[in-house]
PDB file of N, CA, C and O in Angstrom:
ATOM      1  N   UNK A   1     147.619 -68.306 183.235  1.00  0.00           N
ATOM      2  CA  UNK A   1     146.283 -68.025 183.339  1.00  0.00           C
ATOM      3  C   UNK A   1     145.772 -69.148 184.287  1.00  0.00           C
ATOM      4  O   UNK A   1     146.206 -70.295 184.183  1.00  0.00           O
ATOM      5  N   UNK A   2     144.864 -68.802 185.191  1.00  0.00           N
ATOM      6  CA  UNK A   2     144.331 -69.771 186.125  1.00  0.00           C
ATOM      7  C   UNK A   2     143.184 -70.492 185.443  1.00  0.00           C
ATOM      8  O   UNK A   2     142.695 -69.988 184.432  1.00  0.00           O
ATOM      9  N   UNK A   3     142.733 -71.608 185.911  1.00  0.00           N
ATOM     10  CA  UNK A   3     141.707 -72.443 185.459  1.00  0.00           C
ATOM     11  C   UNK A   3     140.420 -71.703 185.519  1.00  0.00           C
ATOM     12  O   UNK A   3     139.533 -71.944 184.700  1.00  0.00           O
ATOM     13  N   UNK A   4     140.269 -70.741 186.528  1.00  0.00           N
ATOM     14  CA  UNK A   4     139.043 -69.909 186.615  1.00  0.00           C
ATOM     15  C   UNK A   4     138.880 -68.867 185.478  1.00  0.00           C
ATOM     16  O   UNK A   4     137.773 -68.499 185.086  1.00  0.00           O
ATOM     17  N   UNK A   5     140.003 -68.438 184.998  1.00  0.00           N
ATOM     18  CA  UNK A   5     139.934 -67.407 183.914  1.00  0.00           C
ATOM     19  C   UNK A   5     140.426 -67.891 182.576  1.00  0.00           C
ATOM     20  O   UNK A   5     140.737 -67.087 181.697  1.00  0.00           O
ATOM     21  N   UNK A   6     140.501 -69.228 182.406  1.00  0.00           N
ATOM     22  CA  UNK A   6     141.219 -69.625 181.082  1.00  0.00           C
ATOM     23  C   UNK A   6     140.236 -69.490 179.933  1.00  0.00           C
ATOM     24  O   UNK A   6     140.682 -69.365 178.792  1.00  0.00           O
ATOM     25  N   UNK A   7     138.984 -69.506 180.147  1.00  0.00           N
ATOM     26  CA  UNK A   7     137.933 -69.269 178.947  1.00  0.00           C
ATOM     27  C   UNK A   7     137.698 -67.825 178.798  1.00  0.00           C
ATOM     28  O   UNK A   7     137.036 -67.495 177.814  1.00  0.00           O
ATOM     29  N   UNK A   8     138.154 -66.818 179.661  1.00  0.00           N
ATOM     30  CA  UNK A   8     137.652 -65.427 179.484  1.00  0.00           C
ATOM     31  C   UNK A   8     138.407 -64.774 178.352  1.00  0.00           C
ATOM     32  O   UNK A   8     137.745 -63.964 177.702  1.00  0.00           O
ATOM     33  N   UNK A   9     139.534 -64.945 178.022  1.00  0.00           N
ATOM     34  CA  UNK A   9     140.164 -64.274 176.910  1.00  0.00           C
ATOM     35  C   UNK A   9     139.530 -64.756 175.596  1.00  0.00           C
ATOM     36  O   UNK A   9     139.006 -63.932 174.846  1.00  0.00           O
ATOM     37  N   UNK A  10     139.559 -66.032 175.302  1.00  0.00           N
ATOM     38  CA  UNK A  10     138.849 -66.605 174.063  1.00  0.00           C
ATOM     39  C   UNK A  10     137.403 -66.112 174.007  1.00  0.00           C
ATOM     40  O   UNK A  10     136.939 -65.836 172.901  1.00  0.00           O
ATOM     41  N   UNK A  11     136.641 -65.975 175.114  1.00  0.00           N
ATOM     42  CA  UNK A  11     135.208 -65.573 175.045  1.00  0.00           C
ATOM     43  C   UNK A  11     135.195 -63.962 174.751  1.00  0.00           C
ATOM     44  O   UNK A  11     134.255 -63.517 174.092  1.00  0.00           O
ATOM     45  N   UNK A  12     136.041 -63.230 175.143  1.00  0.00           N
ATOM     46  CA  UNK A  12     136.076 -61.805 174.874  1.00  0.00           C
ATOM     47  C   UNK A  12     136.511 -61.665 173.367  1.00  0.00           C
ATOM     48  O   UNK A  12     135.950 -60.862 172.622  1.00  0.00           O
ATOM     49  N   UNK A  13     137.450 -62.413 172.988  1.00  0.00           N
ATOM     50  CA  UNK A  13     137.780 -62.376 171.426  1.00  0.00           C
ATOM     51  C   UNK A  13     136.707 -62.688 170.615  1.00  0.00           C
ATOM     52  O   UNK A  13     136.505 -62.115 169.545  1.00  0.00           O
ATOM     53  N   UNK A  14     135.968 -63.615 171.088  1.00  0.00           N
ATOM     54  CA  UNK A  14     134.752 -63.931 170.145  1.00  0.00           C
ATOM     55  C   UNK A  14     133.753 -62.828 170.090  1.00  0.00           C
ATOM     56  O   UNK A  14     133.048 -62.687 169.091  1.00  0.00           O
ATOM     57  N   UNK A  15     133.656 -61.971 171.213  1.00  0.00           N
ATOM     58  CA  UNK A  15     132.652 -60.799 171.166  1.00  0.00           C
ATOM     59  C   UNK A  15     133.212 -59.680 170.411  1.00  0.00           C
ATOM     60  O   UNK A  15     132.407 -58.806 170.092  1.00  0.00           O
ATOM     61  N   UNK A  16     134.413 -59.536 170.066  1.00  0.00           N
ATOM     62  CA  UNK A  16     134.939 -58.332 169.427  1.00  0.00           C
ATOM     63  C   UNK A  16     134.334 -58.127 168.099  1.00  0.00           C
ATOM     64  O   UNK A  16     134.008 -56.964 167.861  1.00  0.00           O
ATOM     65  N   UNK A  17     134.117 -58.985 167.203  1.00  0.00           N
ATOM     66  CA  UNK A  17     133.532 -58.699 165.897  1.00  0.00           C
ATOM     67  C   UNK A  17     131.984 -58.242 166.133  1.00  0.00           C
ATOM     68  O   UNK A  17     131.456 -57.472 165.330  1.00  0.00           O
ATOM     69  N   UNK A  18     131.344 -58.696 167.156  1.00  0.00           N
ATOM     70  CA  UNK A  18     129.984 -58.316 167.419  1.00  0.00           C
ATOM     71  C   UNK A  18     129.990 -56.903 168.064  1.00  0.00           C
ATOM     72  O   UNK A  18     128.981 -56.203 167.977  1.00  0.00           O
ATOM     73  N   UNK A  19     130.962 -56.521 168.628  1.00  0.00           N
ATOM     74  CA  UNK A  19     130.992 -55.143 169.081  1.00  0.00           C
ATOM     75  C   UNK A  19     131.197 -54.308 168.083  1.00  0.00           C
ATOM     76  O   UNK A  19     130.874 -53.146 168.331  1.00  0.00           O
ATOM     77  N   UNK A  20     131.703 -54.555 166.850  1.00  0.00           N
ATOM     78  CA  UNK A  20     131.869 -53.757 165.654  1.00  0.00           C
ATOM     79  C   UNK A  20     130.651 -53.950 164.705  1.00  0.00           C
ATOM     80  O   UNK A  20     130.789 -53.638 163.523  1.00  0.00           O
ATOM     81  N   UNK A  21     129.544 -54.414 165.125  1.00  0.00           N
ATOM     82  CA  UNK A  21     128.331 -54.575 164.328  1.00  0.00           C
ATOM     83  C   UNK A  21     128.135 -55.862 163.561  1.00  0.00           C
ATOM     84  O   UNK A  21     127.129 -56.036 162.874  1.00  0.00           O
ATOM     85  N   UNK A  22     129.065 -56.739 163.673  1.00  0.00           N
ATOM     86  CA  UNK A  22     128.853 -57.988 162.902  1.00  0.00           C
ATOM     87  C   UNK A  22     127.659 -58.746 163.523  1.00  0.00           C
ATOM     88  O   UNK A  22     127.352 -58.710 164.714  1.00  0.00           O
ATOM     89  N   UNK A  23     127.033 -59.432 162.560  1.00  0.00           N
ATOM     90  CA  UNK A  23     125.719 -60.150 163.057  1.00  0.00           C
ATOM     91  C   UNK A  23     126.147 -61.457 163.600  1.00  0.00           C
ATOM     92  O   UNK A  23     127.173 -62.028 163.229  1.00  0.00           O
ATOM     93  N   UNK A  24     125.275 -61.942 164.550  1.00  0.00           N
ATOM     94  CA  UNK A  24     125.367 -63.322 165.025  1.00  0.00           C
ATOM     95  C   UNK A  24     124.395 -64.274 164.373  1.00  0.00           C
ATOM     96  O   UNK A  24     123.185 -64.080 164.493  1.00  0.00           O
ATOM     97  N   UNK A  25     124.863 -65.273 163.704  1.00  0.00           N
ATOM     98  CA  UNK A  25     123.959 -66.096 162.939  1.00  0.00           C
ATOM     99  C   UNK A  25     123.567 -67.315 163.806  1.00  0.00           C
ATOM    100  O   UNK A  25     124.383 -67.998 164.423  1.00  0.00           O
ATOM    101  N   UNK A  26     122.269 -67.509 163.787  1.00  0.00           N
ATOM    102  CA  UNK A  26     121.669 -68.590 164.612  1.00  0.00           C
ATOM    103  C   UNK A  26     121.228 -69.638 163.598  1.00  0.00           C
ATOM    104  O   UNK A  26     120.335 -69.475 162.767  1.00  0.00           O
ATOM    105  N   UNK A  27     122.000 -70.789 163.777  1.00  0.00           N
ATOM    106  CA  UNK A  27     121.786 -71.900 162.648  1.00  0.00           C
ATOM    107  C   UNK A  27     121.383 -73.160 163.393  1.00  0.00           C
ATOM    108  O   UNK A  27     121.042 -74.136 162.725  1.00  0.00           O
ATOM    109  N   UNK A  28     121.391 -73.224 164.670  1.00  0.00           N
ATOM    110  CA  UNK A  28     121.070 -74.371 165.332  1.00  0.00           C
ATOM    111  C   UNK A  28     122.198 -75.155 165.875  1.00  0.00           C
ATOM    112  O   UNK A  28     121.984 -76.131 166.595  1.00  0.00           O
ATOM    113  N   UNK A  29     123.371 -74.780 165.568  1.00  0.00           N
ATOM    114  CA  UNK A  29     124.746 -75.620 165.774  1.00  0.00           C
ATOM    115  C   UNK A  29     125.737 -74.711 166.461  1.00  0.00           C
ATOM    116  O   UNK A  29     126.416 -75.218 167.355  1.00  0.00           O
ATOM    117  N   UNK A  30     125.916 -73.418 166.161  1.00  0.00           N
ATOM    118  CA  UNK A  30     127.112 -72.711 166.581  1.00  0.00           C
ATOM    119  C   UNK A  30     126.945 -71.553 167.576  1.00  0.00           C
ATOM    120  O   UNK A  30     127.884 -70.782 167.777  1.00  0.00           O
ATOM    121  N   UNK A  31     125.737 -71.413 168.216  1.00  0.00           N
ATOM    122  CA  UNK A  31     125.566 -70.393 169.094  1.00  0.00           C
ATOM    123  C   UNK A  31     126.253 -70.653 170.399  1.00  0.00           C
ATOM    124  O   UNK A  31     126.178 -71.751 170.949  1.00  0.00           O
ATOM    125  N   UNK A  32     126.955 -69.593 170.920  1.00  0.00           N
ATOM    126  CA  UNK A  32     127.708 -69.713 171.974  1.00  0.00           C
ATOM    127  C   UNK A  32     127.363 -68.881 173.091  1.00  0.00           C
ATOM    128  O   UNK A  32     126.564 -67.969 172.878  1.00  0.00           O
ATOM    129  N   UNK A  33     127.846 -69.044 174.289  1.00  0.00           N
ATOM    130  CA  UNK A  33     127.428 -68.136 175.444  1.00  0.00           C
ATOM    131  C   UNK A  33     128.129 -66.770 175.142  1.00  0.00           C
ATOM    132  O   UNK A  33     127.496 -65.751 175.420  1.00  0.00           O
ATOM    133  N   UNK A  34     129.299 -66.663 174.634  1.00  0.00           N
ATOM    134  CA  UNK A  34     129.923 -65.315 174.338  1.00  0.00           C
ATOM    135  C   UNK A  34     129.067 -64.509 173.294  1.00  0.00           C
ATOM    136  O   UNK A  34     128.954 -63.284 173.343  1.00  0.00           O
ATOM    137  N   UNK A  35     128.483 -65.294 172.361  1.00  0.00           N
ATOM    138  CA  UNK A  35     127.720 -64.539 171.274  1.00  0.00           C
ATOM    139  C   UNK A  35     126.436 -64.104 171.844  1.00  0.00           C
ATOM    140  O   UNK A  35     125.957 -63.061 171.398  1.00  0.00           O
ATOM    141  N   UNK A  36     125.753 -64.797 172.838  1.00  0.00           N
ATOM    142  CA  UNK A  36     124.531 -64.432 173.494  1.00  0.00           C
ATOM    143  C   UNK A  36     124.845 -63.213 174.281  1.00  0.00           C
ATOM    144  O   UNK A  36     124.089 -62.242 174.228  1.00  0.00           O
ATOM    145  N   UNK A  37     126.007 -63.209 175.068  1.00  0.00           N
ATOM    146  CA  UNK A  37     126.498 -62.098 175.741  1.00  0.00           C
ATOM    147  C   UNK A  37     126.666 -60.857 174.938  1.00  0.00           C
ATOM    148  O   UNK A  37     126.286 -59.758 175.343  1.00  0.00           O
ATOM    149  N   UNK A  38     127.227 -61.052 173.824  1.00  0.00           N
ATOM    150  CA  UNK A  38     127.435 -59.973 172.963  1.00  0.00           C
ATOM    151  C   UNK A  38     126.143 -59.339 172.376  1.00  0.00           C
ATOM    152  O   UNK A  38     126.073 -58.130 172.152  1.00  0.00           O
ATOM    153  N   UNK A  39     125.154 -60.177 172.145  1.00  0.00           N
ATOM    154  CA  UNK A  39     123.861 -59.613 171.746  1.00  0.00           C
ATOM    155  C   UNK A  39     123.239 -58.841 172.812  1.00  0.00           C
ATOM    156  O   UNK A  39     122.723 -57.753 172.561  1.00  0.00           O
ATOM    157  N   UNK A  40     123.255 -59.361 174.050  1.00  0.00           N
ATOM    158  CA  UNK A  40     122.767 -58.588 175.186  1.00  0.00           C
ATOM    159  C   UNK A  40     123.640 -57.376 175.587  1.00  0.00           C
ATOM    160  O   UNK A  40     123.082 -56.325 175.901  1.00  0.00           O
ATOM    161  N   UNK A  41     124.905 -57.474 175.588  1.00  0.00           N
ATOM    162  CA  UNK A  41     125.681 -56.372 176.113  1.00  0.00           C
ATOM    163  C   UNK A  41     125.918 -55.288 175.039  1.00  0.00           C
ATOM    164  O   UNK A  41     125.958 -54.111 175.395  1.00  0.00           O
ATOM    165  N   UNK A  42     126.074 -55.624 173.753  1.00  0.00           N
ATOM    166  CA  UNK A  42     126.488 -54.741 172.748  1.00  0.00           C
ATOM    167  C   UNK A  42     125.445 -54.518 171.649  1.00  0.00           C
ATOM    168  O   UNK A  42     125.698 -53.834 170.657  1.00  0.00           O
ATOM    169  N   UNK A  43     124.279 -55.111 171.852  1.00  0.00           N
ATOM    170  CA  UNK A  43     123.123 -55.036 170.943  1.00  0.00           C
ATOM    171  C   UNK A  43     123.655 -55.402 169.509  1.00  0.00           C
ATOM    172  O   UNK A  43     123.406 -54.686 168.539  1.00  0.00           O
ATOM    173  N   UNK A  44     124.351 -56.479 169.430  1.00  0.00           N
ATOM    174  CA  UNK A  44     124.843 -56.951 168.257  1.00  0.00           C
ATOM    175  C   UNK A  44     123.551 -57.567 167.483  1.00  0.00           C
ATOM    176  O   UNK A  44     122.643 -58.154 168.071  1.00  0.00           O
ATOM    177  N   UNK A  45     123.596 -57.364 166.178  1.00  0.00           N
ATOM    178  CA  UNK A  45     122.307 -57.912 165.487  1.00  0.00           C
ATOM    179  C   UNK A  45     122.288 -59.502 165.507  1.00  0.00           C
ATOM    180  O   UNK A  45     123.356 -60.113 165.466  1.00  0.00           O
ATOM    181  N   UNK A  46     121.199 -60.100 165.565  1.00  0.00           N
ATOM    182  CA  UNK A  46     121.046 -61.607 165.593  1.00  0.00           C
ATOM    183  C   UNK A  46     120.191 -61.874 164.327  1.00  0.00           C
ATOM    184  O   UNK A  46     119.109 -61.322 164.128  1.00  0.00           O
ATOM    185  N   UNK A  47     120.745 -62.735 163.522  1.00  0.00           N
ATOM    186  CA  UNK A  47     120.047 -63.218 162.228  1.00  0.00           C
ATOM    187  C   UNK A  47     119.862 -64.849 162.314  1.00  0.00           C
ATOM    188  O   UNK A  47     120.719 -65.640 162.708  1.00  0.00           O
ATOM    189  N   UNK A  48     118.646 -65.137 161.888  1.00  0.00           N
ATOM    190  CA  UNK A  48     118.242 -66.491 161.826  1.00  0.00           C
ATOM    191  C   UNK A  48     118.752 -67.014 160.491  1.00  0.00           C
ATOM    192  O   UNK A  48     118.490 -66.319 159.509  1.00  0.00           O
ATOM    193  N   UNK A  49     119.421 -68.103 160.317  1.00  0.00           N
ATOM    194  CA  UNK A  49     119.821 -68.770 159.059  1.00  0.00           C
ATOM    195  C   UNK A  49     118.547 -69.119 158.255  1.00  0.00           C
ATOM    196  O   UNK A  49     117.678 -69.855 158.721  1.00  0.00           O
ATOM    197  N   UNK A  50     118.479 -68.592 157.101  1.00  0.00           N
ATOM    198  CA  UNK A  50     117.217 -68.788 156.307  1.00  0.00           C
ATOM    199  C   UNK A  50     117.319 -70.012 155.353  1.00  0.00           C
ATOM    200  O   UNK A  50     116.491 -70.153 154.453  1.00  0.00           O
ATOM    201  N   UNK A  51     118.299 -70.867 155.541  1.00  0.00           N
ATOM    202  CA  UNK A  51     118.454 -71.973 154.780  1.00  0.00           C
ATOM    203  C   UNK A  51     117.297 -72.999 154.791  1.00  0.00           C
ATOM    204  O   UNK A  51     116.667 -73.018 155.849  1.00  0.00           O
ATOM    205  N   UNK A  52     116.922 -73.790 153.901  1.00  0.00           N
ATOM    206  CA  UNK A  52     115.759 -74.754 153.960  1.00  0.00           C
ATOM    207  C   UNK A  52     115.937 -75.679 155.058  1.00  0.00           C
ATOM    208  O   UNK A  52     114.929 -76.063 155.650  1.00  0.00           O
ATOM    209  N   UNK A  53     117.221 -76.143 155.457  1.00  0.00           N
ATOM    210  CA  UNK A  53     117.452 -77.099 156.431  1.00  0.00           C
ATOM    211  C   UNK A  53     117.058 -76.558 157.830  1.00  0.00           C
ATOM    212  O   UNK A  53     116.452 -77.223 158.670  1.00  0.00           O
ATOM    213  N   UNK A  54     117.459 -75.314 157.982  1.00  0.00           N
ATOM    214  CA  UNK A  54     117.247 -74.725 159.227  1.00  0.00           C
ATOM    215  C   UNK A  54     115.630 -74.549 159.361  1.00  0.00           C
ATOM    216  O   UNK A  54     115.024 -74.959 160.351  1.00  0.00           O
ATOM    217  N   UNK A  55     115.022 -73.925 158.310  1.00  0.00           N
ATOM    218  CA  UNK A  55     113.602 -73.787 158.355  1.00  0.00           C
ATOM    219  C   UNK A  55     112.783 -75.132 158.728  1.00  0.00           C
ATOM    220  O   UNK A  55     111.781 -75.146 159.442  1.00  0.00           O
ATOM    221  N   UNK A  56     113.380 -76.253 158.125  1.00  0.00           N
ATOM    222  CA  UNK A  56     112.735 -77.582 158.405  1.00  0.00           C
ATOM    223  C   UNK A  56     112.749 -77.945 159.818  1.00  0.00           C
ATOM    224  O   UNK A  56     111.771 -78.377 160.428  1.00  0.00           O
ATOM    225  N   UNK A  57     114.002 -77.731 160.343  1.00  0.00           N
ATOM    226  CA  UNK A  57     114.236 -78.159 161.742  1.00  0.00           C
ATOM    227  C   UNK A  57     113.469 -77.270 162.715  1.00  0.00           C
ATOM    228  O   UNK A  57     112.980 -77.776 163.726  1.00  0.00           O
ATOM    229  N   UNK A  58     113.354 -76.099 162.484  1.00  0.00           N
ATOM    230  CA  UNK A  58     112.525 -75.116 163.165  1.00  0.00           C
ATOM    231  C   UNK A  58     111.078 -75.396 163.132  1.00  0.00           C
ATOM    232  O   UNK A  58     110.406 -75.276 164.156  1.00  0.00           O
ATOM    233  N   UNK A  59     110.517 -75.797 161.908  1.00  0.00           N
ATOM    234  CA  UNK A  59     109.230 -76.294 161.881  1.00  0.00           C
ATOM    235  C   UNK A  59     108.914 -77.561 162.671  1.00  0.00           C
ATOM    236  O   UNK A  59     107.942 -77.704 163.412  1.00  0.00           O
ATOM    237  N   UNK A  60     109.889 -78.484 162.408  1.00  0.00           N
ATOM    238  CA  UNK A  60     109.749 -79.781 163.253  1.00  0.00           C
ATOM    239  C   UNK A  60     109.743 -79.475 164.804  1.00  0.00           C
ATOM    240  O   UNK A  60     108.911 -80.030 165.522  1.00  0.00           O
ATOM    241  N   UNK A  61     110.591 -78.667 165.276  1.00  0.00           N
ATOM    242  CA  UNK A  61     110.610 -78.333 166.667  1.00  0.00           C
ATOM    243  C   UNK A  61     109.264 -77.767 167.102  1.00  0.00           C
ATOM    244  O   UNK A  61     108.644 -78.240 168.054  1.00  0.00           O
ATOM    245  N   UNK A  62     108.852 -76.785 166.407  1.00  0.00           N
ATOM    246  CA  UNK A  62     107.501 -76.063 166.610  1.00  0.00           C
ATOM    247  C   UNK A  62     106.374 -77.225 166.648  1.00  0.00           C
ATOM    248  O   UNK A  62     105.583 -77.287 167.589  1.00  0.00           O
ATOM    249  N   UNK A  63     106.350 -78.068 165.655  1.00  0.00           N
ATOM    250  CA  UNK A  63     105.372 -79.058 165.647  1.00  0.00           C
ATOM    251  C   UNK A  63     105.240 -79.951 166.888  1.00  0.00           C
ATOM    252  O   UNK A  63     104.157 -80.264 167.382  1.00  0.00           O
ATOM    253  N   UNK A  64     106.499 -80.352 167.368  1.00  0.00           N
ATOM    254  CA  UNK A  64     106.596 -81.046 168.529  1.00  0.00           C
ATOM    255  C   UNK A  64     106.033 -80.411 169.746  1.00  0.00           C
ATOM    256  O   UNK A  64     105.340 -81.028 170.555  1.00  0.00           O
ATOM    257  N   UNK A  65     106.378 -79.065 169.858  1.00  0.00           N
ATOM    258  CA  UNK A  65     105.809 -78.262 171.049  1.00  0.00           C
ATOM    259  C   UNK A  65     104.286 -78.142 170.914  1.00  0.00           C
ATOM    260  O   UNK A  65     103.539 -78.349 171.870  1.00  0.00           O
ATOM    261  N   UNK A  66     103.849 -77.800 169.685  1.00  0.00           N
ATOM    262  CA  UNK A  66     102.434 -77.620 169.572  1.00  0.00           C
ATOM    263  C   UNK A  66     101.646 -78.942 169.840  1.00  0.00           C
ATOM    264  O   UNK A  66     100.605 -78.914 170.496  1.00  0.00           O
ATOM    265  N   UNK A  67     102.154 -80.098 169.326  1.00  0.00           N
ATOM    266  CA  UNK A  67     101.485 -81.388 169.660  1.00  0.00           C
ATOM    267  C   UNK A  67     101.325 -81.645 171.101  1.00  0.00           C
ATOM    268  O   UNK A  67     100.286 -82.121 171.559  1.00  0.00           O
ATOM    269  N   UNK A  68     102.388 -81.322 171.847  1.00  0.00           N
ATOM    270  CA  UNK A  68     102.547 -81.579 173.353  1.00  0.00           C
ATOM    271  C   UNK A  68     101.430 -80.606 173.974  1.00  0.00           C
ATOM    272  O   UNK A  68     100.596 -81.066 174.753  1.00  0.00           O
ATOM    273  N   UNK A  69     101.434 -79.352 173.637  1.00  0.00           N
ATOM    274  CA  UNK A  69     100.527 -78.402 174.226  1.00  0.00           C
ATOM    275  C   UNK A  69      99.096 -78.813 173.866  1.00  0.00           C
ATOM    276  O   UNK A  69      98.219 -78.637 174.713  1.00  0.00           O
ATOM    277  N   UNK A  70      98.784 -79.355 172.657  1.00  0.00           N
ATOM    278  CA  UNK A  70      97.431 -79.754 172.234  1.00  0.00           C
ATOM    279  C   UNK A  70      97.002 -80.922 173.002  1.00  0.00           C
ATOM    280  O   UNK A  70      95.798 -81.135 173.145  1.00  0.00           O
ATOM    281  N   UNK A  71      97.945 -81.751 173.546  1.00  0.00           N
ATOM    282  CA  UNK A  71      97.756 -82.985 174.271  1.00  0.00           C
ATOM    283  C   UNK A  71      97.627 -82.674 175.737  1.00  0.00           C
ATOM    284  O   UNK A  71      97.349 -83.576 176.528  1.00  0.00           O
ATOM    285  N   UNK A  72      97.817 -81.431 176.131  1.00  0.00           N
ATOM    286  CA  UNK A  72      97.673 -80.970 177.413  1.00  0.00           C
ATOM    287  C   UNK A  72      98.897 -81.309 178.320  1.00  0.00           C
ATOM    288  O   UNK A  72      98.838 -81.278 179.549  1.00  0.00           O
ATOM    289  N   UNK A  73      99.998 -81.630 177.613  1.00  0.00           N
ATOM    290  CA  UNK A  73     101.264 -81.919 178.374  1.00  0.00           C
ATOM    291  C   UNK A  73     101.958 -80.565 178.725  1.00  0.00           C
ATOM    292  O   UNK A  73     101.851 -79.554 178.031  1.00  0.00           O
ATOM    293  N   UNK A  74     102.674 -80.655 179.869  1.00  0.00           N
ATOM    294  CA  UNK A  74     103.461 -79.562 180.310  1.00  0.00           C
ATOM    295  C   UNK A  74     104.838 -79.408 179.525  1.00  0.00           C
ATOM    296  O   UNK A  74     105.557 -80.393 179.358  1.00  0.00           O
ATOM    297  N   UNK A  75     105.165 -78.231 179.078  1.00  0.00           N
ATOM    298  CA  UNK A  75     106.376 -77.970 178.340  1.00  0.00           C
ATOM    299  C   UNK A  75     107.091 -76.978 179.138  1.00  0.00           C
ATOM    300  O   UNK A  75     106.544 -75.897 179.354  1.00  0.00           O
ATOM    301  N   UNK A  76     108.311 -77.240 179.623  1.00  0.00           N
ATOM    302  CA  UNK A  76     109.042 -76.224 180.528  1.00  0.00           C
ATOM    303  C   UNK A  76     109.338 -75.074 179.653  1.00  0.00           C
ATOM    304  O   UNK A  76     109.804 -75.227 178.525  1.00  0.00           O
ATOM    305  N   UNK A  77     109.051 -73.846 180.202  1.00  0.00           N
ATOM    306  CA  UNK A  77     109.340 -72.569 179.645  1.00  0.00           C
ATOM    307  C   UNK A  77     108.406 -72.180 178.591  1.00  0.00           C
ATOM    308  O   UNK A  77     108.553 -71.084 178.049  1.00  0.00           O
ATOM    309  N   UNK A  78     107.381 -73.030 178.216  1.00  0.00           N
ATOM    310  CA  UNK A  78     106.216 -72.741 177.341  1.00  0.00           C
ATOM    311  C   UNK A  78     104.975 -72.604 178.127  1.00  0.00           C
ATOM    312  O   UNK A  78     104.308 -71.569 178.103  1.00  0.00           O
ATOM    313  N   UNK A  79     104.632 -73.734 178.887  1.00  0.00           N
ATOM    314  CA  UNK A  79     103.508 -73.708 179.648  1.00  0.00           C
ATOM    315  C   UNK A  79     103.737 -73.674 181.062  1.00  0.00           C
ATOM    316  O   UNK A  79     102.826 -73.825 181.876  1.00  0.00           O
ATOM    317  N   UNK A  80     105.177 -73.440 181.437  1.00  0.00           N
ATOM    318  CA  UNK A  80     105.477 -73.132 182.754  1.00  0.00           C
ATOM    319  C   UNK A  80     106.417 -71.885 182.791  1.00  0.00           C
ATOM    320  O   UNK A  80     106.727 -71.259 181.777  1.00  0.00           O
ATOM    321  N   UNK A  81     106.825 -71.595 184.001  1.00  0.00           N
ATOM    322  CA  UNK A  81     107.708 -70.475 184.009  1.00  0.00           C
ATOM    323  C   UNK A  81     109.188 -71.082 183.879  1.00  0.00           C
ATOM    324  O   UNK A  81     109.370 -72.226 183.463  1.00  0.00           O
ATOM    325  N   UNK A  82     110.106 -70.330 184.220  1.00  0.00           N
ATOM    326  CA  UNK A  82     111.596 -70.664 184.168  1.00  0.00           C
ATOM    327  C   UNK A  82     112.182 -70.808 185.624  1.00  0.00           C
ATOM    328  O   UNK A  82     111.647 -70.218 186.562  1.00  0.00           O
ATOM    329  N   UNK A  83     113.197 -71.536 185.779  1.00  0.00           N
ATOM    330  CA  UNK A  83     113.995 -71.553 186.962  1.00  0.00           C
ATOM    331  C   UNK A  83     113.027 -71.723 188.144  1.00  0.00           C
ATOM    332  O   UNK A  83     112.256 -72.682 188.179  1.00  0.00           O
ATOM    333  N   UNK A  84     113.066 -70.819 189.085  1.00  0.00           N
ATOM    334  CA  UNK A  84     112.351 -71.020 190.441  1.00  0.00           C
ATOM    335  C   UNK A  84     110.815 -70.812 190.207  1.00  0.00           C
ATOM    336  O   UNK A  84     110.016 -71.153 191.079  1.00  0.00           O
ATOM    337  N   UNK A  85     110.416 -70.266 189.056  1.00  0.00           N
ATOM    338  CA  UNK A  85     108.887 -70.231 188.701  1.00  0.00           C
ATOM    339  C   UNK A  85     108.584 -71.523 187.909  1.00  0.00           C
ATOM    340  O   UNK A  85     107.404 -71.598 187.567  1.00  0.00           O
ATOM    341  N   UNK A  86     109.318 -72.491 187.559  1.00  0.00           N
ATOM    342  CA  UNK A  86     109.141 -73.515 186.804  1.00  0.00           C
ATOM    343  C   UNK A  86     108.020 -74.497 187.307  1.00  0.00           C
ATOM    344  O   UNK A  86     107.488 -75.290 186.531  1.00  0.00           O
ATOM    345  N   UNK A  87     107.682 -74.413 188.638  1.00  0.00           N
ATOM    346  CA  UNK A  87     106.640 -75.173 189.105  1.00  0.00           C
ATOM    347  C   UNK A  87     105.271 -74.710 188.762  1.00  0.00           C
ATOM    348  O   UNK A  87     104.269 -75.421 188.850  1.00  0.00           O
ATOM    349  N   UNK A  88     105.292 -73.318 188.315  1.00  0.00           N
ATOM    350  CA  UNK A  88     103.857 -72.871 187.968  1.00  0.00           C
ATOM    351  C   UNK A  88     103.530 -73.125 186.507  1.00  0.00           C
ATOM    352  O   UNK A  88     104.317 -72.884 185.592  1.00  0.00           O
ATOM    353  N   UNK A  89     102.372 -73.607 186.362  1.00  0.00           N
ATOM    354  CA  UNK A  89     101.901 -73.868 185.063  1.00  0.00           C
ATOM    355  C   UNK A  89     100.987 -72.845 184.490  1.00  0.00           C
ATOM    356  O   UNK A  89     100.141 -72.327 185.219  1.00  0.00           O
ATOM    357  N   UNK A  90     101.098 -72.504 183.193  1.00  0.00           N
ATOM    358  CA  UNK A  90     100.364 -71.524 182.643  1.00  0.00           C
ATOM    359  C   UNK A  90      99.549 -72.158 181.385  1.00  0.00           C
ATOM    360  O   UNK A  90     100.136 -72.991 180.694  1.00  0.00           O
ATOM    361  N   UNK A  91      98.488 -71.863 181.135  1.00  0.00           N
ATOM    362  CA  UNK A  91      97.538 -72.325 180.042  1.00  0.00           C
ATOM    363  C   UNK A  91      97.426 -71.297 179.003  1.00  0.00           C
ATOM    364  O   UNK A  91      97.006 -70.164 179.241  1.00  0.00           O
ATOM    365  N   UNK A  92      97.819 -71.716 177.812  1.00  0.00           N
ATOM    366  CA  UNK A  92      97.748 -70.688 176.571  1.00  0.00           C
ATOM    367  C   UNK A  92      96.344 -71.117 175.975  1.00  0.00           C
ATOM    368  O   UNK A  92      95.999 -72.292 175.848  1.00  0.00           O
ATOM    369  N   UNK A  93      95.643 -70.112 175.654  1.00  0.00           N
ATOM    370  CA  UNK A  93      94.222 -70.291 175.104  1.00  0.00           C
ATOM    371  C   UNK A  93      94.404 -70.071 173.560  1.00  0.00           C
ATOM    372  O   UNK A  93      93.434 -70.147 172.807  1.00  0.00           O
TER     373      UNK A  93
END
């Protein structure tokens, strides 16, 4: 297998359970590019881990973004666009 395709077979193998309806668990640690591709390509269900630790980290992350927005700071992808439109700023009311 060439270097260019060495990751292809494991990535496809990771997608197989998702093609059969298995859920992709988002816990803040294990999300992979093949799992995101499986959700997009095969409509695999995505589940947010509901454990207290995940909820606390999610709340903390949200609090940081809200504080920055309230302070009038620019937050990439929240108050700006993505990629080529990242230079444009949007104000949320």
